[in-house]
C-alpha positions as CSV (number, residue, x, y, z in Angstrom):
1,X,6.8,20.3,11.0
2,X,8.0,17.1,9.4
3,X,9.7,17.6,6.4
4,X,8.9,15.1,3.5
5,X,10.9,14.2,0.3
6,X,9.3,12.3,-2.3
7,X,10.8,9.9,-4.7
8,X,8.7,9.7,-8.0
9,X,5.2,11.2,-8.5
10,X,4.0,8.6,-10.8
11,X,0.6,8.1,-9.1
12,X,-1.7,10.8,-7.5
13,X,-0.7,9.9,-4.1
14,X,2.0,12.7,-3.9
15,X,-0.6,15.4,-5.0
16,X,-3.4,14.1,-2.6
17,X,-1.2,13.7,0.3
18,X,0.4,16.8,-0.1
19,X,-3.2,18.6,-0.6
20,X,-4.2,16.7,2.7
21,X,-1.2,17.6,4.7
22,X,-1.4,21.5,3.7
23,X,-4.9,21.3,5.8
24,X,-3.0,21.1,9.0
25,X,0.7,22.1,10.4
26,X,2.1,18.6,11.1
27,X,4.0,17.7,7.7
28,X,4.8,19.0,4.3
29,X,6.3,17.6,1.0
30,X,9.2,19.9,0.8
31,X,11.3,18.6,-2.1
32,X,11.1,16.0,-5.0
33,X,13.6,13.3,-6.9
34,X,11.8,12.2,-10.1
35,X,13.2,9.6,-12.6
36,X,10.0,8.1,-13.5
37,X,7.6,8.7,-16.3
38,X,6.5,11.9,-15.4
39,X,7.3,14.9,-17.5
40,X,9.4,17.9,-16.1
41,X,6.3,20.0,-16.7
42,X,4.3,17.7,-14.4
43,X,6.8,17.9,-11.7
44,X,7.2,21.9,-12.1
45,X,3.3,21.7,-11.8
46,X,3.5,19.5,-8.3
47,X,5.8,21.9,-7.3
48,X,4.3,24.8,-7.5
49,X,0.6,23.4,-7.0
50,X,2.0,22.0,-3.3
51,X,4.6,24.6,-2.8
52,X,7.6,22.4,-2.5
53,X,10.9,24.5,-2.0
54,X,12.9,22.4,-4.8
55,X,13.5,19.4,-7.2
56,X,16.4,17.4,-6.2
57,X,19.0,16.1,-8.7
58,X,20.1,12.8,-6.6
59,X,18.1,10.6,-4.3
60,X,21.1,11.7,-1.9
61,X,20.6,15.3,-2.0
62,X,16.9,14.7,-1.1
63,X,17.7,12.6,1.7
64,X,20.0,15.4,3.3
65,X,17.3,18.1,3.3
66,X,14.4,16.1,4.8
67,X,13.3,14.1,7.7
68,X,11.3,11.3,5.8
69,X,11.5,9.7,2.4
70,X,8.1,9.0,0.4
71,X,9.0,6.3,-2.0
72,X,5.6,6.6,-4.5
73,X,6.7,5.5,-7.9
74,X,4.2,3.0,-9.4
75,X,7.2,0.3,-10.0
76,X,7.2,-1.9,-7.1
77,X,10.3,-3.6,-8.7
78,X,12.2,-0.2,-8.2
79,X,11.1,1.1,-4.7
80,X,14.1,-0.6,-2.9
81,X,16.6,1.2,-5.3
82,X,15.9,4.4,-3.5
83,X,16.3,3.6,0.2
84,X,19.9,3.5,0.7
85,X,20.8,7.3,1.0
86,X,17.9,7.6,3.5
87,X,19.1,4.6,5.6
88,X,22.9,5.8,5.5
89,X,21.5,9.0,7.2
90,X,19.2,6.8,9.8
91,X,16.1,8.7,8.5
92,X,13.0,6.7,7.4
93,X,11.1,5.7,4.2
94,X,7.5,5.4,3.8
95,X,7.0,3.0,1.0
96,X,3.8,3.2,-0.7
97,X,1.7,0.0,-1.6
98,X,2.8,-2.3,-3.1
99,X,6.0,-2.3,-1.1
100,X,7.4,-5.1,-3.5
101,X,6.1,-7.8,-5.7
102,X,8.3,-11.0,-5.3
103,X,9.9,-13.0,-2.6
104,X,13.6,-11.8,-3.8
105,X,12.5,-8.2,-2.8
106,X,10.9,-9.2,0.2
107,X,14.3,-10.9,1.4
108,X,16.0,-7.7,0.2
109,X,13.8,-5.8,2.2
110,X,14.1,-7.8,5.5
111,X,18.1,-7.6,4.8
112,X,17.9,-3.9,4.7
113,X,15.8,-3.8,7.8
114,X,18.4,-6.0,9.7
115,X,20.9,-3.6,8.8
116,X,19.0,-0.6,10.1
117,X,16.5,0.5,7.3
118,X,13.4,2.3,8.9
119,X,10.3,1.6,6.6
120,X,6.8,2.8,7.3
121,X,4.0,2.1,5.3
122,X,1.9,0.8,3.0
123,X,-1.8,0.6,2.4
124,X,-4.1,3.4,3.3
125,X,-6.8,0.9,3.9
126,X,-5.0,-1.1,6.5
127,X,-5.6,2.1,8.5
128,X,-9.0,3.1,7.6
129,X,-11.2,5.0,10.2
130,X,-14.0,2.4,10.1
131,X,-11.4,-0.7,10.1
132,X,-10.1,1.2,13.7
133,X,-13.4,1.6,14.9
134,X,-14.4,-1.9,14.4
135,X,-11.0,-3.2,16.3
136,X,-12.0,-0.7,19.0
137,X,-15.0,-2.6,19.8
138,X,-14.2,-4.9,22.8
139,X,-13.9,-8.8,21.8
140,X,-16.2,-9.6,24.4
141,X,-19.0,-7.1,22.7
142,X,-18.3,-7.9,19.2
143,X,-17.2,-11.7,19.5
144,X,-13.8,-13.0,18.2
145,X,-13.3,-12.8,14.0
146,X,-14.2,-16.2,12.6
147,X,-14.5,-15.1,8.9
148,X,-14.1,-11.8,6.4
149,X,-15.1,-11.2,3.1
150,X,-13.5,-8.0,1.6
151,X,-13.6,-6.9,-2.1
152,X,-12.3,-3.7,-3.8
153,X,-11.3,-3.1,-7.6
154,X,-9.5,-1.4,-10.0
155,X,-6.7,-4.0,-10.9
156,X,-5.1,-7.3,-9.2
157,X,-2.0,-6.3,-7.3
158,X,-1.5,-2.5,-7.3
159,X,-5.0,-1.8,-6.0
160,X,-6.0,-5.4,-5.0
161,X,-3.4,-5.3,-2.1
162,X,-5.7,-2.9,-0.4
163,X,-8.3,-5.5,0.3
164,X,-5.6,-8.3,1.9
165,X,-3.8,-5.4,3.7
166,X,-7.1,-4.2,5.5
167,X,-8.0,-7.8,6.2
168,X,-4.4,-8.1,7.8
169,X,-5.3,-5.2,10.2
170,X,-8.1,-7.1,11.4
171,X,-6.4,-11.0,11.7
172,X,-2.7,-11.9,11.7
173,X,-0.4,-14.8,10.8
174,X,-2.0,-16.0,7.3
175,X,-1.0,-19.8,6.7
176,X,-2.2,-20.7,3.2
177,X,-4.3,-19.2,0.4
178,X,-6.8,-21.2,-2.3
179,X,-7.8,-19.7,-5.7
180,X,-11.3,-19.9,-5.7
181,X,-12.4,-18.8,-9.4
182,X,-13.2,-16.2,-11.8
183,X,-16.4,-14.1,-13.1
184,X,-16.1,-12.5,-16.2
185,X,-19.0,-9.8,-18.0
186,X,-18.2,-7.3,-20.2
187,X,-14.5,-7.3,-19.9
188,X,-14.8,-6.8,-16.2
189,X,-13.6,-9.7,-14.0
190,X,-13.7,-10.6,-10.6
191,X,-11.5,-13.2,-8.8
192,X,-12.1,-15.1,-5.6
193,X,-9.4,-16.3,-3.4
194,X,-9.6,-17.9,0.5
195,X,-7.0,-17.2,3.3
196,X,-6.7,-19.5,6.2
197,X,-5.0,-18.0,9.3
198,X,-3.0,-19.9,12.2
199,X,-5.7,-19.4,14.5
200,X,-8.4,-20.9,12.3
201,X,-9.9,-17.6,11.1
202,X,-10.7,-17.5,7.2
203,X,-11.2,-14.8,4.8
204,X,-12.2,-14.4,1.1
205,X,-10.7,-11.5,-0.8
206,X,-12.4,-10.6,-4.0
207,X,-10.3,-8.5,-6.7
208,X,-12.2,-6.5,-9.4
209,X,-10.3,-5.7,-12.4
210,X,-11.5,-3.5,-15.4
211,X,-13.7,-1.2,-13.0
212,X,-13.2,1.0,-9.8
213,X,-14.9,-0.5,-7.0
214,X,-15.0,0.5,-3.2
215,X,-13.5,-1.2,-0.3
216,X,-15.8,-3.0,1.8
217,X,-15.8,-6.1,4.2
218,X,-18.4,-8.3,5.6
219,X,-16.8,-9.6,9.2
220,X,-18.8,-12.6,11.0
221,X,-17.8,-13.1,14.5
222,X,-18.8,-15.5,17.2
223,X,-21.7,-13.1,18.0
224,X,-22.8,-11.2,14.9
225,X,-22.2,-9.7,11.6
226,X,-20.7,-6.4,11.0
227,X,-20.5,-4.2,7.8
228,X,-17.4,-2.1,7.4
229,X,-17.9,0.0,4.5
230,X,-14.9,2.2,3.8
231,X,-15.3,6.1,3.2
232,X,-12.7,6.5,0.3
233,X,-12.5,10.2,1.1
234,X,-11.0,9.7,4.5
235,X,-8.3,6.9,4.2
236,X,-5.5,9.3,3.3
237,X,-6.3,11.3,6.3
238,X,-6.2,8.4,8.7
239,X,-3.0,7.3,7.1
240,X,-1.1,9.9,7.5
241,X,-2.4,10.7,10.8
242,X,-0.8,7.5,11.8
243,X,2.5,8.3,10.1
244,X,2.7,11.9,11.6
245,X,2.3,10.4,14.9
246,X,4.7,7.8,14.7
247,X,7.3,10.2,13.3
248,X,6.6,12.9,15.8
249,X,6.4,10.5,19.0
250,X,8.1,7.5,18.1
251,X,5.0,5.4,19.3
252,X,4.4,2.2,17.1
253,X,0.9,3.3,15.8
254,X,1.7,1.8,12.3
255,X,1.7,-2.0,11.5
256,X,5.0,-3.9,11.6
257,X,6.6,-4.5,8.2
258,X,6.3,-8.1,8.9
259,X,2.5,-7.8,8.5
260,X,2.8,-5.8,5.5
261,X,4.9,-8.6,4.2
262,X,2.3,-11.4,5.0
263,X,-0.2,-9.2,3.1
264,X,2.3,-9.3,-0.1
265,X,2.8,-13.2,0.4
266,X,-0.7,-13.6,0.5
267,X,-1.2,-12.5,-2.9
268,X,1.7,-14.0,-4.1
269,X,0.3,-17.5,-2.7
270,X,-3.3,-16.6,-4.3
271,X,-1.6,-16.2,-7.8
272,X,0.3,-19.1,-7.7
273,X,-2.8,-21.0,-6.6
274,X,-4.5,-19.7,-9.6
275,X,-1.6,-21.2,-11.9
276,X,-2.3,-24.6,-10.3
277,X,-6.0,-24.6,-10.6
278,X,-6.9,-23.6,-7.2
279,X,-4.3,-25.9,-5.2
280,X,-3.8,-25.0,-1.7
281,X,-0.6,-22.9,-1.3
282,X,1.2,-22.2,2.1
283,X,3.0,-19.2,2.4
284,X,6.0,-20.8,3.6
285,X,6.2,-23.0,0.4
286,X,6.4,-20.0,-2.1
287,X,9.5,-21.0,-4.2
288,X,12.2,-18.1,-3.2
289,X,12.5,-17.8,-7.2
290,X,9.0,-17.3,-7.7
291,X,8.6,-14.0,-10.3
292,X,5.8,-12.3,-8.4
293,X,4.1,-9.5,-9.9
294,X,6.0,-7.6,-12.7
295,X,6.5,-3.9,-11.6
296,X,7.9,-3.0,-15.0
297,X,5.4,-4.4,-17.1
298,X,2.7,-2.4,-14.9
299,X,4.6,1.0,-14.9
300,X,4.3,0.3,-18.7
301,X,0.7,-0.1,-18.9
302,X,0.3,2.9,-15.9
303,X,1.9,5.3,-18.1
304,X,0.3,4.7,-21.3
305,X,-3.1,5.5,-19.7
306,X,-1.8,8.4,-16.8
307,X,-3.0,11.8,-17.9
308,X,-1.6,15.0,-16.8
309,X,-2.8,15.0,-13.3
310,X,-0.5,17.6,-11.8
311,X,-0.9,20.2,-14.5
312,X,-4.6,19.6,-14.2
313,X,-4.7,20.2,-10.8
314,X,-2.5,23.6,-11.3
315,X,-4.9,24.8,-14.1
316,X,-7.9,24.4,-11.8
317,X,-6.5,26.9,-9.2
């Protein structure tokens, strides 16, 4: 049984992941360290609802008693602050999406990995069953991918990263990004970006803000067109199956971190292109001092609108 220790329960993922794992016998959340915005009452409710053993006072204490750390706070600017205790013990960390939000932290993550940090993650959409099923079709049958159009929505980066990571599962090595424009109806916004890949493949990703949207892809190949419509009720199952398999067997069934980093760079380049009125921005030209996406601002906004999800889950029993 894989023992999971979670750092921060800001978002709904710890509850959803823990409940999904309770349906099987491969892994369990067993302990929590929390210094995020969730109250002590919320932490206690999570412990009771999902049968955790304890709440730890430090990340060091948490790392000692588990096999893997799941870093699941909503502030991506703080994610890397929690990894060192796991790294010292040679234990891997799952860093929830978005892993980081700026070039400075990308470089910091790369340095930590060069020093031995084992990282897994990040977006569940990258591992969706529907994406995997499409990729299982032999190229001779489906044709080579020429273009992907993908969309999803809640917010620009925290949720928008899903569509870019899923595209990154289907085609590798993005080169540049161009911002196409914005649509606005009643406070709901759609923004469109175009990505060029090294092999000539192109992709358009659309982020929707102000309303939840399903994750959907239209893939044009040299032979036909495929609809890849993601069943959002199964994406956590797909991700956790891969995570458990890699932790149990050592098989590299999760995407290399450099591919996840490429997806973050795509969004950073897209944001810069927007600021430059649609200028094409190469990933290798993103300024090292670019501020990227502000995790602290997102945390403040997210916390202001977050209800007591763990207490509510416990009360429903």
